[in-house]
N, CA, C and O atoms as a GROMACS GRO file, in nm:
protein
  388
    1LYS      N    1  13.200  10.784   7.133
    1LYS     CA    2  13.277  10.900   7.093
    1LYS      C    3  13.393  10.926   7.189
    1LYS      O    4  13.496  10.979   7.149
    2ALA      N    5  13.375  10.887   7.316
    2ALA     CA    6  13.482  10.909   7.414
    2ALA      C    7  13.606  10.828   7.376
    2ALA      O    8  13.718  10.875   7.389
    3PHE      N    9  13.584  10.704   7.330
    3PHE     CA   10  13.697  10.620   7.288
    3PHE      C   11  13.770  10.684   7.170
    3PHE      O   12  13.893  10.687   7.166
    4GLN      N   13  13.693  10.737   7.076
    4GLN     CA   14  13.752  10.798   6.957
    4GLN      C   15  13.830  10.924   6.994
    4GLN      O   16  13.938  10.948   6.942
    5ALA      N   17  13.774  11.004   7.083
    5ALA     CA   18  13.842  11.127   7.126
    5ALA      C   19  13.972  11.093   7.198
    5ALA      O   20  14.074  11.159   7.178
    6ARG      N   21  13.967  10.990   7.282
    6ARG     CA   22  14.088  10.949   7.354
    6ARG      C   23  14.194  10.899   7.257
    6ARG      O   24  14.312  10.933   7.272
    7ALA      N   25  14.155  10.820   7.158
    7ALA     CA   26  14.249  10.769   7.060
    7ALA      C   27  14.313  10.883   6.982
    7ALA      O   28  14.433  10.881   6.954
    8LYS      N   29  14.233  10.981   6.947
    8LYS     CA   30  14.284  11.095   6.872
    8LYS      C   31  14.381  11.178   6.957
    8LYS      O   32  14.483  11.225   6.907
    9ARG      N   33  14.348  11.194   7.085
    9ARG     CA   34  14.428  11.275   7.176
    9ARG      C   35  14.558  11.208   7.216
    9ARG      O   36  14.663  11.272   7.222
   10THR      N   37  14.553  11.076   7.243
   10THR     CA   38  14.669  11.006   7.298
   10THR      C   39  14.738  10.912   7.201
   10THR      O   40  14.853  10.873   7.222
   11GLY      N   41  14.668  10.875   7.095
   11GLY     CA   42  14.722  10.776   7.003
   11GLY      C   43  14.701  10.633   7.051
   11GLY      O   44  14.739  10.538   6.983
   12ILE      N   45  14.639  10.618   7.167
   12ILE     CA   46  14.610  10.486   7.222
   12ILE      C   47  14.466  10.449   7.186
   12ILE      O   48  14.372  10.518   7.224
   13VAL      N   49  14.453  10.341   7.113
   13VAL     CA   50  14.320  10.296   7.072
   13VAL      C   51  14.277  10.186   7.169
   13VAL      O   52  14.338  10.079   7.174
   14ALA      N   53  14.173  10.212   7.244
   14ALA     CA   54  14.123  10.116   7.342
   14ALA      C   55  14.070   9.992   7.272
   14ALA      O   56  14.018   9.998   7.161
   15ARG      N   57  14.083   9.879   7.340
   15ARG     CA   58  14.038   9.752   7.284
   15ARG      C   59  13.891   9.756   7.241
   15ARG      O   60  13.858   9.703   7.135
   16PRO      N   61  13.801   9.817   7.320
   16PRO     CA   62  13.662   9.821   7.274
   16PRO      C   63  13.645   9.890   7.139
   16PRO      O   64  13.555   9.856   7.062
   17LEU      N   65  13.731   9.987   7.110
   17LEU     CA   66  13.722  10.055   6.981
   17LEU      C   67  13.783   9.969   6.870
   17LEU      O   68  13.734   9.969   6.757
   18GLN      N   69  13.889   9.896   6.903
   18GLN     CA   70  13.952   9.808   6.804
   18GLN      C   71  13.860   9.693   6.767
   18GLN      O   72  13.857   9.648   6.652
   19GLU      N   73  13.786   9.646   6.865
   19GLU     CA   74  13.700   9.530   6.844
   19GLU      C   75  13.553   9.571   6.846
   19GLU      O   76  13.467   9.495   6.890
   20ARG      N   77  13.528   9.688   6.798
   20ARG     CA   78  13.393   9.747   6.806
   20ARG      C   79  13.292   9.663   6.728
   20ARG      O   80  13.302   9.650   6.606
   21PRO      N   81  13.195   9.608   6.800
   21PRO     CA   82  13.093   9.530   6.731
   21PRO      C   83  12.984   9.620   6.675
   21PRO      O   84  12.970   9.736   6.715
   22THR      N   85  12.910   9.566   6.583
   22THR     CA   86  12.792   9.635   6.533
   22THR      C   87  12.678   9.596   6.625
   22THR      O   88  12.647   9.478   6.640
   23LEU      N   89  12.616   9.694   6.687
   23LEU     CA   90  12.508   9.667   6.781
   23LEU      C   91  12.376   9.665   6.705
   23LEU      O   92  12.332   9.766   6.650
   24LEU      N   93  12.314   9.549   6.704
   24LEU     CA   94  12.186   9.532   6.636
   24LEU      C   95  12.073   9.577   6.729
   24LEU      O   96  12.086   9.574   6.851
   25ARG      N   97  11.964   9.617   6.670
   25ARG     CA   98  11.849   9.663   6.747
   25ARG      C   99  11.804   9.557   6.848
   25ARG      O  100  11.768   9.591   6.960
   26LYS      N  101  11.806   9.431   6.809
   26LYS     CA  102  11.762   9.323   6.898
   26LYS      C  103  11.854   9.306   7.018
   26LYS      O  104  11.814   9.248   7.119
   27ASP      N  105  11.976   9.356   7.009
   27ASP     CA  106  12.072   9.344   7.118
   27ASP      C  107  12.071   9.465   7.211
   27ASP      O  108  12.143   9.467   7.311
   28MET      N  109  11.992   9.565   7.180
   28MET     CA  110  11.987   9.686   7.262
   28MET      C  111  11.942   9.655   7.404
   28MET      O  112  11.979   9.727   7.497
   29VAL      N  113  11.862   9.552   7.423
   29VAL     CA  114  11.815   9.516   7.556
   29VAL      C  115  11.934   9.485   7.648
   29VAL      O  116  11.930   9.515   7.767
   30TYR      N  117  12.038   9.424   7.593
   30TYR     CA  118  12.157   9.392   7.673
   30TYR      C  119  12.235   9.519   7.708
   30TYR      O  120  12.281   9.536   7.821
   31TRP      N  121  12.249   9.608   7.611
   31TRP     CA  122  12.319   9.732   7.637
   31TRP      C  123  12.244   9.815   7.741
   31TRP      O  124  12.304   9.872   7.832
   32ASP      N  125  12.111   9.821   7.728
   32ASP     CA  126  12.030   9.895   7.824
   32ASP      C  127  12.046   9.836   7.964
   32ASP      O  128  12.060   9.909   8.062
   33ALA      N  129  12.045   9.703   7.974
   33ALA     CA  130  12.061   9.637   8.104
   33ALA      C  131  12.199   9.669   8.162
   33ALA      O  132  12.210   9.699   8.281
   34PHE      N  133  12.303   9.663   8.080
   34PHE     CA  134  12.437   9.694   8.130
   34PHE      C  135  12.446   9.838   8.177
   34PHE      O  136  12.509   9.867   8.279
   35PHE      N  137  12.384   9.927   8.104
   35PHE     CA  138  12.384  10.069   8.141
   35PHE      C  139  12.318  10.089   8.278
   35PHE      O  140  12.370  10.163   8.361
   36ILE      N  141  12.205  10.023   8.300
   36ILE     CA  142  12.136  10.032   8.428
   36ILE      C  143  12.225   9.977   8.540
   36ILE      O  144  12.240  10.039   8.645
   37LEU      N  145  12.283   9.859   8.516
   37LEU     CA  146  12.369   9.797   8.617
   37LEU      C  147  12.493   9.884   8.645
   37LEU      O  148  12.533   9.898   8.760
   38ASN      N  149  12.550   9.939   8.542
   38ASN     CA  150  12.671  10.019   8.557
   38ASN      C  151  12.645  10.144   8.642
   38ASN      O  152  12.730  10.184   8.721
   39ARG      N  153  12.528  10.202   8.626
   39ARG     CA  154  12.494  10.322   8.704
   39ARG      C  155  12.480  10.293   8.852
   39ARG      O  156  12.500  10.381   8.936
   40GLY      N  157  12.447  10.168   8.886
   40GLY     CA  158  12.433  10.130   9.026
   40GLY      C  159  12.556  10.062   9.083
   40GLY      O  160  12.552  10.010   9.194
   41ARG      N  161  12.663  10.064   9.008
   41ARG     CA  162  12.786   9.995   9.047
   41ARG      C  163  12.844  10.053   9.175
   41ARG      O  164  12.843  10.174   9.196
   42GLN      N  165  12.895   9.964   9.261
   42GLN     CA  166  12.963  10.008   9.382
   42GLN      C  167  13.107  10.044   9.348
   42GLN      O  168  13.172   9.977   9.267
   43ALA      N  169  13.154  10.148   9.410
   43ALA     CA  170  13.293  10.189   9.387
   43ALA      C  171  13.354  10.229   9.520
   43ALA      O  172  13.287  10.286   9.607
   44GLY      N  173  13.480  10.200   9.534
   44GLY     CA  174  13.553  10.238   9.655
   44GLY      C  175  13.683  10.302   9.613
   44GLY      O  176  13.685  10.416   9.567
   45MET      N  177  13.792  10.228   9.628
   45MET     CA  178  13.922  10.275   9.584
   45MET      C  179  13.934  10.272   9.432
   45MET      O  180  14.025  10.330   9.374
   46GLY      N  181  13.840  10.204   9.370
   46GLY     CA  182  13.837  10.195   9.226
   46GLY      C  183  13.701  10.142   9.184
   46GLY      O  184  13.608  10.136   9.264
   47VAL      N  185  13.690  10.106   9.060
   47VAL     CA  186  13.564  10.054   9.007
   47VAL      C  187  13.557   9.905   9.039
   47VAL      O  188  13.649   9.829   9.006
   48ASN      N  189  13.449   9.863   9.102
   48ASN     CA  190  13.432   9.723   9.137
   48ASN      C  191  13.349   9.650   9.032
   48ASN      O  192  13.269   9.712   8.962
   49PRO      N  193  13.369   9.519   9.020
   49PRO     CA  194  13.287   9.442   8.926
   49PRO      C  195  13.140   9.445   8.967
   49PRO      O  196  13.106   9.466   9.083
   50LEU      N  197  13.054   9.425   8.869
   50LEU     CA  198  12.911   9.414   8.898
   50LEU      C  199  12.888   9.291   8.984
   50LEU      O  200  12.951   9.188   8.964
   51MET      N  201  12.798   9.303   9.078
   51MET     CA  202  12.766   9.190   9.164
   51MET      C  203  12.667   9.098   9.094
   51MET      O  204  12.571   9.143   9.031
   52VAL      N  205  12.690   8.968   9.106
   52VAL     CA  206  12.601   8.869   9.045
   52VAL      C  207  12.459   8.890   9.096
   52VAL      O  208  12.363   8.879   9.020
   53SER      N  209  12.445   8.920   9.225
   53SER     CA  210  12.311   8.940   9.282
   53SER      C  211  12.239   9.056   9.214
   53SER      O  212  12.117   9.050   9.194
   54GLU      N  213  12.312   9.161   9.178
   54GLU     CA  214  12.250   9.275   9.109
   54GLU      C  215  12.207   9.238   8.968
   54GLU      O  216  12.100   9.278   8.922
   55ILE      N  217  12.289   9.160   8.900
   55ILE     CA  218  12.255   9.117   8.764
   55ILE      C  219  12.130   9.029   8.768
   55ILE      O  220  12.037   9.047   8.690
   56LEU      N  221  12.129   8.934   8.861
   56LEU     CA  222  12.015   8.843   8.872
   56LEU      C  223  11.888   8.917   8.916
   56LEU      O  224  11.778   8.882   8.872
   57ALA      N  225  11.902   9.016   9.002
   57ALA     CA  226  11.786   9.096   9.042
   57ALA      C  227  11.727   9.167   8.921
   57ALA      O  228  11.605   9.175   8.907
   58LEU      N  229  11.813   9.220   8.834
   58LEU     CA  230  11.764   9.286   8.714
   58LEU      C  231  11.698   9.186   8.620
   58LEU      O  232  11.595   9.215   8.559
   59VAL      N  233  11.758   9.067   8.608
   59VAL     CA  234  11.700   8.962   8.525
   59VAL      C  235  11.560   8.928   8.575
   59VAL      O  236  11.465   8.920   8.497
   60ASN      N  237  11.547   8.908   8.705
   60ASN     CA  238  11.417   8.872   8.762
   60ASN      C  239  11.316   8.986   8.750
   60ASN      O  240  11.199   8.963   8.722
   61ALA      N  241  11.361   9.109   8.770
   61ALA     CA  242  11.272   9.224   8.756
   61ALA      C  243  11.231   9.245   8.612
   61ALA      O  244  11.122   9.296   8.584
   62GLY      N  245  11.319   9.206   8.520
   62GLY     CA  246  11.290   9.224   8.378
   62GLY      C  247  11.200   9.118   8.320
   62GLY      O  248  11.160   9.126   8.204
   63GLY      N  249  11.168   9.018   8.400
   63GLY     CA  250  11.073   8.917   8.355
   63GLY      C  251  11.132   8.809   8.267
   63GLY      O  252  11.060   8.750   8.186
   64ILE      N  253  11.261   8.782   8.280
   64ILE     CA  254  11.320   8.673   8.203
   64ILE      C  255  11.287   8.544   8.277
   64ILE      O  256  11.360   8.503   8.367
   65ALA      N  257  11.177   8.483   8.237
   65ALA     CA  258  11.125   8.367   8.310
   65ALA      C  259  11.184   8.236   8.259
   65ALA      O  260  11.186   8.137   8.332
   66PHE      N  261  11.231   8.235   8.135
   66PHE     CA  262  11.281   8.112   8.076
   66PHE      C  263  11.418   8.083   8.136
   66PHE      O  264  11.517   8.147   8.099
   67ILE      N  265  11.425   7.988   8.227
   67ILE     CA  266  11.545   7.963   8.306
   67ILE      C  267  11.671   7.940   8.223
   67ILE      O  268  11.776   7.992   8.262
   68PRO      N  269  11.669   7.867   8.111
   68PRO     CA  270  11.792   7.850   8.034
   68PRO      C  271  11.852   7.982   7.983
   68PRO      O  272  11.972   7.988   7.955
   69ASP      N  273  11.772   8.086   7.971
   69ASP     CA  274  11.825   8.215   7.926
   69ASP      C  275  11.900   8.290   8.036
   69ASP      O  276  11.983   8.376   8.006
   70LYS      N  277  11.871   8.260   8.161
   70LYS     CA  278  11.932   8.335   8.271
   70LYS      C  279  12.084   8.320   8.276
   70LYS      O  280  12.152   8.422   8.289
   71PRO      N  281  12.141   8.199   8.265
   71PRO     CA  282  12.288   8.189   8.265
   71PRO      C  283  12.352   8.263   8.147
   71PRO      O  284  12.459   8.322   8.161
   72LYS      N  285  12.287   8.258   8.031
   72LYS     CA  286  12.339   8.329   7.914
   72LYS      C  287  12.340   8.480   7.941
   72LYS      O  288  12.438   8.548   7.911
   73TYR      N  289  12.233   8.529   7.996
   73TYR     CA  290  12.222   8.672   8.027
   73TYR      C  291  12.327   8.712   8.130
   73TYR      O  292  12.393   8.815   8.115
   74LEU      N  293  12.341   8.631   8.234
   74LEU     CA  294  12.440   8.658   8.338
   74LEU      C  295  12.581   8.663   8.278
   74LEU      O  296  12.657   8.755   8.305
   75ARG      N  297  12.613   8.564   8.197
   75ARG     CA  298  12.747   8.558   8.136
   75ARG      C  299  12.772   8.677   8.043
   75ARG      O  300  12.882   8.732   8.042
   76LEU      N  301  12.672   8.716   7.968
   76LEU     CA  302  12.688   8.830   7.878
   76LEU      C  303  12.714   8.958   7.958
   76LEU      O  304  12.800   9.038   7.921
   77MET      N  305  12.640   8.978   8.067
   77MET     CA  306  12.663   9.096   8.150
   77MET      C  307  12.804   9.093   8.210
   77MET      O  308  12.869   9.197   8.219
   78GLN      N  309  12.850   8.975   8.250
   78GLN     CA  310  12.985   8.963   8.306
   78GLN      C  311  13.091   8.992   8.200
   78GLN      O  312  13.193   9.053   8.230
   79LEU      N  313  13.069   8.948   8.078
   79LEU     CA  314  13.164   8.977   7.969
   79LEU      C  315  13.169   9.126   7.938
   79LEU      O  316  13.276   9.183   7.919
   80MET      N  317  13.052   9.189   7.934
   80MET     CA  318  13.048   9.333   7.911
   80MET      C  319  13.119   9.406   8.024
   80MET      O  320  13.192   9.503   8.002
   81ASP      N  321  13.097   9.359   8.146
   81ASP     CA  322  13.160   9.420   8.262
   81ASP      C  323  13.311   9.404   8.258
   81ASP      O  324  13.385   9.497   8.290
   82SER      N  325  13.357   9.287   8.219
   82SER     CA  326  13.500   9.262   8.210
   82SER      C  327  13.566   9.358   8.110
   82SER      O  328  13.674   9.412   8.137
   83THR      N  329  13.502   9.379   7.998
   83THR     CA  330  13.554   9.472   7.897
   83THR      C  331  13.556   9.614   7.954
   83THR      O  332  13.653   9.688   7.934
   84PHE      N  333  13.451   9.651   8.023
   84PHE     CA  334  13.444   9.784   8.084
   84PHE      C  335  13.555   9.803   8.188
   84PHE      O  336  13.621   9.907   8.190
   85LEU      N  337  13.576   9.703   8.273
   85LEU     CA  338  13.679   9.712   8.377
   85LEU      C  339  13.819   9.720   8.316
   85LEU      O  340  13.905   9.792   8.368
   86GLU      N  341  13.842   9.647   8.206
   86GLU     CA  342  13.972   9.655   8.138
   86GLU      C  343  13.994   9.796   8.085
   86GLU      O  344  14.105   9.850   8.095
   87TYR      N  345  13.891   9.855   8.029
   87TYR     CA  346  13.902   9.992   7.978
   87TYR      C  347  13.932  10.089   8.093
   87TYR      O  348  14.016  10.178   8.079
   88GLN      N  349  13.863  10.072   8.205
   88GLN     CA  350  13.887  10.158   8.320
   88GLN      C  351  14.031  10.146   8.369
   88GLN      O  352  14.094  10.245   8.407
   89ALA      N  353  14.084  10.023   8.368
   89ALA     CA  354  14.222  10.001   8.410
   89ALA      C  355  14.320  10.067   8.314
   89ALA      O  356  14.422  10.121   8.357
   90GLU      N  357  14.290  10.062   8.186
   90GLU     CA  358  14.377  10.125   8.085
   90GLU      C  359  14.383  10.275   8.104
   90GLU      O  360  14.490  10.335   8.088
   91LYS      N  361  14.273  10.336   8.137
   91LYS     CA  362  14.270  10.482   8.146
   91LYS      C  363  14.309  10.535   8.284
   91LYS      O  364  14.323  10.656   8.302
   92ALA      N  365  14.325  10.445   8.382
   92ALA     CA  366  14.365  10.488   8.517
   92ALA      C  367  14.508  10.541   8.513
   92ALA      O  368  14.592  10.488   8.440
   93PRO      N  369  14.536  10.644   8.592
   93PRO     CA  370  14.673  10.697   8.596
   93PRO      C  371  14.768  10.590   8.649
   93PRO      O  372  14.737  10.520   8.745
   94LYS      N  373  14.881  10.579   8.587
   94LYS     CA  374  14.983  10.482   8.628
   94LYS      C  375  15.068  10.544   8.738
   94LYS      O  376  15.114  10.657   8.728
   95THR      N  377  15.088  10.466   8.844
   95THR     CA  378  15.173  10.513   8.952
   95THR      C  379  15.313  10.457   8.932
   95THR      O  380  15.329  10.338   8.905
   96PRO      N  381  15.415  10.540   8.946
   96PRO     CA  382  15.553  10.493   8.929
   96PRO      C  383  15.589  10.394   9.039
   96PRO      O  384  15.544  10.408   9.153
   97LYS      N  385  15.670  10.296   9.005
   97LYS     CA  386  15.714  10.196   9.104
   97LYS      C  387  15.840  10.239   9.172
   97LYS      O  388  15.891  10.167   9.259
   0.00000   0.00000   0.00000
C-alpha cells in the first residue's frame, strides 16, 4: 500500500509496483525470510545490503539441509534485497549538485 500511496501522491510509480508479482502461498517462506533479514539490517549513512553471513545464518537456522537449495535461497534473498535497495535509493531525497 505504501507504493500505491506514493504513486498517487507523487505520480512516480516505483519499479516494484510496476513489476508487482503475484505472491503464491508457497513463496511466503521467502518473503518471511526477507522480512526477518530486513529487520536486522545494518544501517549507517544509508541502508546497507544484507550480509551474506546473515542470510546463510538464517538458512542454517531454518533447517535448509539440502545443499543445492542454499545457493538458490541466497540468490533469491540477494535479488529481493537489490530491489529493496533500488526502491530506497529512489525515495531518498536528492541533493543538488
